[in-house]
C-alpha positions as a printed NumPy array, in Angstrom:
array([[ 96.266, 122.27 ,  73.53 ],
       [ 98.803, 121.58 ,  76.122],
       [ 98.045, 122.58 ,  79.975],
       [100.28 , 125.478,  80.788],
       [102.629, 123.765,  83.08 ],
       [102.166, 124.698,  86.927],
       [105.438, 126.545,  87.524],
       [104.581, 129.068,  84.695],
       [100.764, 129.485,  85.996],
       [101.966, 131.554,  88.847],
       [103.953, 134.401,  87.018],
       [101.517, 134.455,  84.41 ],
       [ 99.234, 136.913,  85.833],
       [102.193, 139.677,  86.56 ],
       [103.63 , 139.606,  83.555],
       [100.362, 140.054,  81.641],
       [ 99.422, 143.24 ,  84.144],
       [103.331, 144.312,  83.413],
       [103.079, 144.018,  79.735],
       [ 99.864, 146.254,  79.636],
       [101.036, 149.135,  81.6  ],
       [104.274, 149.626,  79.41 ],
       [101.831, 149.353,  76.177],
       [ 99.254, 152.103,  77.963],
       [102.287, 154.154,  78.885],
       [103.943, 154.023,  75.151],
       [100.342, 154.739,  73.986],
       [100.404, 158.008,  75.671],
       [103.88 , 159.279,  74.623],
       [103.905, 161.758,  71.362],
       [106.75 , 162.618,  69.664],
       [107.576, 165.658,  67.813],
       [106.689, 163.436,  63.9  ],
       [103.35 , 162.016,  65.432],
       [100.57 , 163.704,  63.214],
       [ 97.319, 164.294,  64.823],
       [ 94.27 , 163.257,  62.778],
       [ 92.162, 165.359,  64.38 ],
       [ 87.765, 165.113,  63.901],
       [ 86.608, 164.184,  60.865],
       [ 85.56 , 167.53 ,  58.531],
       [ 81.763, 168.826,  58.897],
       [ 80.559, 170.445,  55.791],
       [ 76.959, 172.254,  55.471],
       [ 76.266, 171.65 ,  51.739],
       [ 77.188, 169.468,  48.881],
       [ 75.713, 170.127,  45.453],
       [ 76.285, 167.717,  42.654],
       [ 75.775, 168.324,  39.218],
       [ 76.223, 166.354,  35.798],
       [ 74.763, 165.55 ,  32.62 ],
       [ 70.97 , 164.133,  32.611],
       [ 71.597, 161.549,  29.847],
       [ 74.695, 158.768,  29.582],
       [ 74.933, 155.595,  27.184],
       [ 75.522, 152.567,  27.703],
       [ 79.251, 151.848,  28.344],
       [ 79.661, 155.064,  28.397],
       [ 80.804, 157.791,  31.041],
       [ 79.073, 160.705,  32.372],
       [ 81.465, 162.629,  34.822],
       [ 79.822, 164.77 ,  38.072],
       [ 81.387, 167.57 ,  40.234],
       [ 80.394, 168.81 ,  43.513],
       [ 80.539, 172.247,  45.186],
       [ 80.87 , 171.725,  49.097],
       [ 80.365, 174.26 ,  51.63 ],
       [ 81.92 , 174.338,  55.311],
       [ 80.172, 175.909,  58.318],
       [ 81.352, 178.747,  57.407],
       [ 80.416, 178.912,  53.865],
       [ 83.555, 178.45 ,  52.26 ],
       [ 84.123, 176.519,  49.305],
       [ 85.973, 172.895,  50.488],
       [ 88.652, 172.829,  47.784],
       [ 89.396, 168.939,  48.311],
       [ 86.037, 167.687,  49.676],
       [ 86.296, 164.129,  50.894],
       [ 83.571, 162.556,  49.255],
       [ 82.024, 159.023,  49.003],
       [ 79.843, 158.755,  46.035],
       [ 76.904, 156.495,  45.095],
       [ 73.962, 155.373,  42.998],
       [ 70.989, 153.839,  43.948],
       [ 70.643, 151.543,  41.335],
       [ 74.469, 150.234,  40.68 ],
       [ 73.206, 147.689,  38.305],
       [ 72.303, 150.178,  35.948],
       [ 74.482, 152.546,  36.508],
       [ 77.936, 152.639,  38.617],
       [ 79.559, 156.141,  39.925],
       [ 83.269, 155.849,  41.296],
       [ 84.888, 158.526,  44.142],
       [ 85.866, 160.677,  41.344],
       [ 82.505, 161.273,  40.505],
       [ 82.434, 159.691,  37.248],
       [ 79.588, 157.314,  36.598],
       [ 79.281, 154.446,  33.875],
       [ 76.241, 153.7  ,  32.167],
       [ 75.227, 149.58 ,  32.631],
       [ 71.978, 149.148,  31.687],
       [ 68.713, 151.106,  30.584],
       [ 66.881, 153.083,  33.366],
       [ 66.718, 156.529,  35.495],
       [ 69.246, 156.399,  38.442],
       [ 70.22 , 158.699,  41.225],
       [ 73.883, 159.709,  41.865],
       [ 75.006, 161.096,  45.019],
       [ 77.887, 162.266,  47.032],
       [ 78.441, 161.988,  50.902],
       [ 80.547, 163.766,  53.357],
       [ 81.316, 165.592,  55.958],
       [ 78.245, 164.265,  57.916],
       [ 76.218, 165.551,  54.973],
       [ 74.515, 164.212,  51.65 ],
       [ 74.118, 165.839,  48.473],
       [ 71.105, 166.438,  46.112],
       [ 70.479, 163.908,  43.777],
       [ 72.082, 164.224,  40.526],
       [ 69.248, 162.394,  37.986],
       [ 70.578, 160.67 ,  35.366],
       [ 68.85 , 158.757,  32.278],
       [ 70.612, 155.513,  31.17 ],
       [ 69.964, 155.048,  27.239],
       [ 70.83 , 152.815,  24.603],
       [ 71.012, 155.667,  22.107],
       [ 69.644, 158.779,  21.037],
       [ 66.563, 159.017,  18.9  ],
       [ 65.436, 155.504,  17.609],
       [ 67.917, 152.508,  17.838],
       [ 67.725, 149.29 ,  16.785],
       [ 66.859, 145.993,  18.601],
       [ 66.187, 143.859,  16.19 ],
       [ 69.427, 141.712,  15.981],
       [ 68.758, 141.583,  19.656],
       [ 65.44 , 139.734,  18.811],
       [ 67.389, 137.513,  16.336],
       [ 63.867, 136.508,  14.375],
       [ 62.661, 137.157,  10.958],
       [ 58.956, 136.227,  12.069],
       [ 56.33 , 138.722,  11.592],
       [ 55.768, 141.13 ,  14.64 ],
       [ 52.149, 142.494,  15.405],
       [ 51.823, 143.386,  19.567],
       [ 53.997, 144.917,  21.983],
       [ 53.124, 146.349,  25.46 ],
       [ 55.513, 146.72 ,  28.17 ],
       [ 54.489, 146.905,  32.45 ],
       [ 57.65 , 148.584,  33.136],
       [ 59.93 , 150.688,  31.963],
       [ 62.302, 147.819,  31.362],
       [ 59.887, 144.901,  30.873],
       [ 57.697, 143.682,  28.169],
       [ 56.194, 141.293,  25.467],
       [ 56.331, 141.238,  21.758],
       [ 53.715, 138.413,  19.891],
       [ 53.671, 137.954,  16.184],
       [ 53.03 , 135.278,  13.652],
       [ 54.187, 131.556,  14.639],
       [ 52.548, 131.775,  18.051],
       [ 55.707, 134.076,  18.824],
       [ 56.026, 135.685,  22.265],
       [ 59.303, 137.29 ,  23.04 ],
       [ 59.608, 139.129,  26.687],
       [ 62.452, 141.746,  27.735],
       [ 63.391, 142.302,  31.305],
       [ 65.694, 145.314,  30.618],
       [ 64.282, 147.274,  27.9  ],
       [ 65.117, 145.506,  24.711],
       [ 68.66 , 145.2  ,  25.183],
       [ 67.941, 141.413,  25.171],
       [ 64.827, 139.424,  24.212],
       [ 63.655, 135.576,  25.106],
       [ 61.426, 133.228,  23.77 ],
       [ 58.15 , 131.857,  25.437],
       [ 56.312, 128.83 ,  24.586],
       [ 52.512, 129.679,  23.725],
       [ 51.612, 126.343,  22.566],
       [ 49.801, 128.324,  19.814],
       [ 52.128, 127.741,  16.756],
       [ 49.37 , 127.386,  14.23 ],
       [ 48.079, 130.975,  14.882],
       [ 49.375, 134.572,  14.46 ],
       [ 49.008, 136.424,  17.924],
       [ 47.641, 140.052,  16.927],
       [ 47.889, 142.002,  20.19 ],
       [ 48.938, 141.4  ,  24.186],
       [ 47.978, 143.969,  27.07 ],
       [ 48.481, 143.53 ,  30.815],
       [ 45.977, 144.015,  33.507],
       [ 48.612, 144.692,  35.994],
       [ 52.529, 143.077,  36.149],
       [ 51.09 , 139.578,  36.692],
       [ 48.058, 139.229,  34.719],
       [ 48.411, 139.464,  30.824],
       [ 45.992, 138.349,  27.875],
       [ 47.268, 137.834,  24.175],
       [ 44.852, 137.214,  21.326],
       [ 45.039, 136.181,  17.987],
       [ 43.486, 134.527,  14.908],
       [ 41.047, 132.153,  14.747],
       [ 39.865, 133.558,  18.504],
       [ 42.971, 132.463,  20.073],
       [ 42.947, 134.055,  23.845],
       [ 46.18 , 133.196,  26.172],
       [ 46.373, 134.444,  29.584],
       [ 49.057, 134.661,  32.054],
       [ 48.334, 135.294,  36.173],
       [ 52.519, 135.443,  36.752],
       [ 53.979, 137.916,  34.776],
       [ 54.526, 135.998,  31.665],
       [ 56.358, 133.36 ,  32.891],
       [ 54.039, 130.581,  31.603],
       [ 50.759, 131.31 ,  29.227],
       [ 48.183, 128.908,  28.879],
       [ 45.286, 128.81 ,  26.451],
       [ 41.938, 130.062,  27.789],
       [ 39.022, 127.798,  27.007],
       [ 35.427, 128.409,  26.428],
       [ 35.302, 131.994,  25.016],
       [ 32.352, 133.159,  22.909],
       [ 34.629, 133.714,  19.905],
       [ 31.71 , 133.46 ,  17.279],
       [ 33.123, 130.484,  15.693],
       [ 36.407, 131.066,  16.147],
       [ 36.97 , 134.886,  14.608],
       [ 40.289, 136.06 ,  14.128],
       [ 40.691, 138.725,  17.545],
       [ 42.61 , 141.672,  16.884],
       [ 43.304, 143.855,  19.523],
       [ 42.958, 143.733,  23.599],
       [ 42.989, 147.019,  25.976],
       [ 43.283, 147.011,  29.724],
       [ 42.143, 150.018,  31.311],
       [ 42.854, 148.656,  34.827],
       [ 43.118, 145.584,  36.861],
       [ 39.989, 144.841,  36.098],
       [ 37.957, 145.924,  32.811],
       [ 39.33 , 144.767,  29.553],
       [ 37.842, 144.649,  26.307],
       [ 38.755, 142.52 ,  23.264],
       [ 37.828, 143.454,  19.426],
       [ 37.983, 140.982,  16.03 ],
       [ 36.384, 140.434,  13.067],
       [ 32.571, 140.272,  12.004],
       [ 32.241, 142.675,  14.535],
       [ 33.026, 140.703,  17.419],
       [ 33.613, 142.953,  20.715],
       [ 34.066, 141.068,  24.569],
       [ 34.62 , 142.635,  27.8  ],
       [ 35.776, 141.167,  30.982],
       [ 35.213, 142.778,  34.586],
       [ 37.318, 140.355,  36.475],
       [ 41.266, 141.113,  34.88 ],
       [ 40.225, 139.085,  31.998],
       [ 39.382, 135.085,  33.758],
       [ 37.003, 135.375,  31.972],
       [ 34.829, 136.976,  28.94 ],
       [ 31.863, 138.256,  27.951],
       [ 30.178, 138.725,  24.282],
       [ 29.147, 142.084,  23.813],
       [ 25.199, 141.389,  22.149],
       [ 23.35 , 142.502,  20.151],
       [ 26.032, 143.356,  17.514],
       [ 25.986, 146.83 ,  15.74 ],
       [ 28.206, 146.087,  12.863],
       [ 29.509, 143.203,  10.732],
       [ 32.667, 145.38 ,  10.241],
       [ 35.603, 143.884,  11.089],
       [ 36.911, 145.682,  14.209],
       [ 40.714, 146.669,  14.758],
       [ 41.163, 148.542,  17.693],
       [ 39.796, 149.535,  21.237],
       [ 40.889, 152.154,  23.974],
       [ 39.455, 153.933,  26.977],
       [ 41.091, 156.709,  29.122],
       [ 43.1  , 154.981,  31.592],
       [ 41.756, 155.118,  34.927],
       [ 41.764, 153.004,  38.255],
       [ 38.889, 152.549,  40.285],
       [ 36.865, 154.487,  38.54 ],
       [ 33.109, 153.78 ,  39.699],
       [ 30.701, 156.55 ,  39.149],
       [ 27.911, 156.104,  36.323],
       [ 28.328, 157.877,  33.031],
       [ 27.923, 160.699,  31.983],
       [ 29.72 , 161.454,  35.336],
       [ 32.684, 159.309,  34.652],
       [ 34.707, 159.793,  31.617],
       [ 36.234, 157.083,  31.922],
       [ 33.491, 154.952,  30.764],
       [ 33.575, 156.329,  27.571],
       [ 35.377, 154.446,  24.746],
       [ 35.953, 153.721,  21.157],
       [ 36.234, 150.853,  18.752],
       [ 37.675, 151.577,  14.973],
       [ 37.417, 149.128,  12.123],
       [ 36.768, 148.771,   8.51 ],
       [ 35.225, 150.984,   6.115],
       [ 35.599, 153.959,   8.669],
       [ 33.87 , 152.461,  11.31 ],
       [ 33.947, 153.944,  14.599],
       [ 32.038, 152.544,  17.98 ],
       [ 31.177, 154.616,  20.668],
       [ 30.24 , 153.001,  24.098],
       [ 29.567, 155.629,  27.727],
       [ 29.143, 152.886,  29.763],
       [ 32.562, 150.848,  30.207],
       [ 31.854, 149.084,  26.883],
       [ 28.532, 146.805,  28.162],
       [ 26.694, 148.416,  24.88 ],
       [ 27.669, 150.441,  21.383],
       [ 26.431, 152.553,  18.963],
       [ 27.787, 153.637,  15.722],
       [ 28.717, 157.072,  15.423],
       [ 27.594, 158.589,  11.952],
       [ 28.079, 160.361,   9.816],
       [ 31.75 , 158.615,   8.789],
       [ 34.57 , 160.989,   8.758],
       [ 36.253, 158.524,   6.313],
       [ 35.632, 155.339,   4.251],
       [ 39.214, 153.85 ,   4.775],
       [ 39.937, 151.423,   7.121],
       [ 41.138, 152.456,  10.695],
       [ 43.487, 150.18 ,  12.428],
       [ 44.047, 151.907,  15.647],
       [ 42.96 , 154.406,  18.123],
       [ 43.772, 156.451,  21.428],
       [ 41.654, 157.919,  23.736],
       [ 43.124, 160.452,  26.175],
       [ 40.137, 161.924,  27.629],
       [ 36.541, 162.384,  27.517],
       [ 36.833, 164.188,  24.08 ],
       [ 40.358, 163.768,  22.87 ],
       [ 41.211, 160.796,  21.071],
       [ 43.087, 160.274,  17.561],
       [ 42.469, 157.763,  14.976],
       [ 44.865, 156.1  ,  12.312],
       [ 44.319, 154.005,   9.304],
       [ 44.735, 153.435,   6.012],
       [ 45.752, 156.071,   3.077],
       [ 47.15 , 158.693,   4.996],
       [ 43.954, 158.741,   7.226],
       [ 44.275, 160.652,  10.862],
       [ 41.273, 161.678,  12.608],
       [ 41.293, 163.544,  16.087],
       [ 38.237, 163.979,  18.325],
       [ 36.865, 167.182,  20.231],
       [ 34.277, 168.275,  22.689],
       [ 30.953, 169.224,  21.094],
       [ 28.464, 169.854,  23.845],
       [ 28.293, 166.785,  26.15 ],
       [ 29.823, 164.52 ,  23.58 ],
       [ 32.773, 164.356,  20.898],
       [ 32.602, 164.805,  17.015],
       [ 35.288, 163.278,  15.161],
       [ 37.098, 165.222,  12.327],
       [ 40.119, 164.592,   9.522],
       [ 43.268, 166.295,  10.144],
       [ 45.609, 167.499,   7.862],
       [ 47.44 , 165.079,   5.529],
       [ 50.952, 164.047,   7.492],
       [ 53.754, 163.444,   5.253],
       [ 55.001, 161.38 ,   4.293],
       [ 51.891, 159.503,   2.508],
       [ 51.568, 156.749,   5.11 ],
       [ 49.204, 153.349,   5.616],
       [ 49.049, 153.55 ,   9.582],
       [ 48.557, 150.82 ,  11.035],
       [ 48.878, 152.248,  15.153],
       [ 48.634, 154.836,  17.32 ],
       [ 49.646, 155.658,  20.938],
       [ 50.129, 158.315,  23.332],
       [ 52.427, 159.117,  26.21 ],
       [ 50.591, 158.815,  29.109],
       [ 47.697, 157.851,  31.203],
       [ 46.619, 161.222,  32.914],
       [ 44.151, 162.817,  31.09 ],
       [ 44.283, 166.29 ,  32.621],
       [ 47.425, 166.659,  30.586],
       [ 46.196, 168.161,  27.512],
       [ 47.803, 168.905,  24.415],
       [ 49.108, 165.004,  24.556],
       [ 52.416, 163.68 ,  23.044],
       [ 51.111, 161.139,  20.479],
       [ 53.214, 158.765,  18.279],
       [ 51.495, 157.193,  14.645],
       [ 53.204, 154.038,  12.845],
       [ 52.779, 152.365,   9.742],
       [ 54.432, 152.132,   6.468],
       [ 55.013, 154.103,   3.283],
       [ 52.204, 154.092,   0.765],
       [ 54.837, 152.914,  -1.887],
       [ 55.893, 149.903,   0.7  ],
       [ 59.307, 151.288,   0.786],
       [ 60.228, 151.703,   4.598],
       [ 58.213, 151.665,   8.176],
       [ 57.165, 155.514,   9.079],
       [ 57.071, 156.889,  12.723],
       [ 55.219, 160.358,  13.456],
       [ 55.226, 162.753,  16.408],
       [ 52.55 , 164.83 ,  17.113],
       [ 52.976, 167.303,  20.154],
       [ 48.853, 168.529,  19.818],
       [ 47.174, 165.507,  19.894],
       [ 47.127, 164.488,  16.396],
       [ 46.02 , 168.054,  14.597],
       [ 49.483, 168.352,  12.983],
       [ 52.738, 165.515,  12.933],
       [ 56.382, 165.752,  11.896],
       [ 58.205, 162.851,  11.077],
       [ 60.984, 161.052,  13.075],
       [ 64.106, 159.869,  11.558],
       [ 64.519, 155.853,  11.963],
       [ 67.882, 154.286,  12.329],
       [ 70.166, 153.465,   9.354],
       [ 71.287, 150.605,  10.513],
       [ 67.979, 148.921,  11.013],
       [ 65.853, 146.559,   8.502],
       [ 63.819, 149.009,   7.243],
       [ 63.703, 148.501,   3.535],
       [ 60.287, 146.849,   2.471],
       [ 58.898, 146.303,   5.744],
       [ 56.182, 148.149,   7.953],
       [ 55.456, 148.676,  11.863],
       [ 52.41 , 146.997,  12.969],
       [ 52.718, 148.514,  16.617],
       [ 53.45 , 150.911,  18.776],
       [ 53.319, 151.772,  22.309],
       [ 55.029, 154.209,  24.672],
       [ 55.42 , 154.193,  28.372],
       [ 55.675, 158.231,  29.3  ],
       [ 57.162, 160.966,  26.853],
       [ 60.502, 159.296,  26.54 ],
       [ 60.445, 155.265,  26.369],
       [ 58.55 , 153.876,  23.39 ],
       [ 58.914, 150.638,  21.411],
       [ 57.774, 149.598,  17.842],
       [ 57.561, 146.203,  15.918],
       [ 56.837, 145.065,  12.886],
       [ 57.465, 142.802,   9.608],
       [ 60.307, 140.186,   9.617],
       [ 61.509, 140.857,  13.172],
       [ 61.769, 144.332,  13.078],
       [ 62.076, 145.87 ,  16.696],
       [ 62.814, 149.989,  17.227],
       [ 63.08 , 151.754,  20.666],
       [ 63.786, 154.944,  22.135],
       [ 64.316, 156.474,  25.42 ],
       [ 64.481, 160.033,  24.164],
       [ 61.062, 160.403,  22.523],
       [ 61.79 , 159.704,  19.334],
       [ 64.121, 162.557,  18.991]])
């Protein structure tokens, strides 16, 4: 920049001062046409209301009742609307929310120095059960499913298949298992980072980075490579694996190593294992109900433990001779087991122990493969539960719902656009009383965010 010429420097400062004075005078003047803005409004309360659900790519309208400091309704309030998770739902300043991706969000309005109550909005993919099979785009037989959050979960199956989702199953991507010669039967996570997958021929896979990568766990005593059928974690440390020939494994370090439980108490193939969910339970049994677990298997076998699976005993007399394929323990006495030939069993308290009884035969007649329930709070009873499988004639998959911990069951409708004919469900998993997934043969994946209704 060129320097200011010397003659101009002498007048620059007085000229600037004069200009500033003129602007100051002009700013202090007003005319009859000026409209004073006045102070911003002050509201005493903002109460919003609206629907509690919205479909992805659909809209939900929220309204607001605003009161001023005199308790009078403000007819045209000045409000700014927002959601706490814009990636799941957005809202414009007319209060119109739009679903983006599945999950729960809070809608709020602000104005006049006041923040509204929260409008809780669940963004869902559809009501009842919806089909996610097209998103998976695979015809492989699927065997197990587990979610660590309402949006992130895994599916495993034949040919070493692993699928993962981070948007509640709207989309799925494959993960490398290096296990194409194995059928992967079950998956469970000790916490959001540490997970275990088990499969045929004694295959055990583990992740410590939230499923970003999986590696084979070597040196596990699987009794010569017996098939492993189920894995379950009670908390970040304690877990169990069951398999063919009465094989039972346990861990106390989140699956970093597994110890075979000896002596064995049965030669039956074991299909499912469950303990009450617990974090930090350390009291010795019988004071600690979290130490009590069940294992079910072929021929109606039920095994019981009250010392966190260090030892097991056979429950007699058998309540059925049919194969039992799934079990869930809701608490000390309340549990559900399901199996072939429409078999549903529930346990009940008897003194300081639990006894098993056959439930009334559900409709339709089903070969059950899996059962799950809605939560980890054992004080909540009766508990919601879901059992799944395939009709005895092999025609279509079945999902049944119980509101009384397995005593009675009601069939739920499945989506007509899903590949149902000839397929069955192999596993079902619920995060809570609304969100669940069911997987089965030929790439069948079903999901609900409304409890199946």
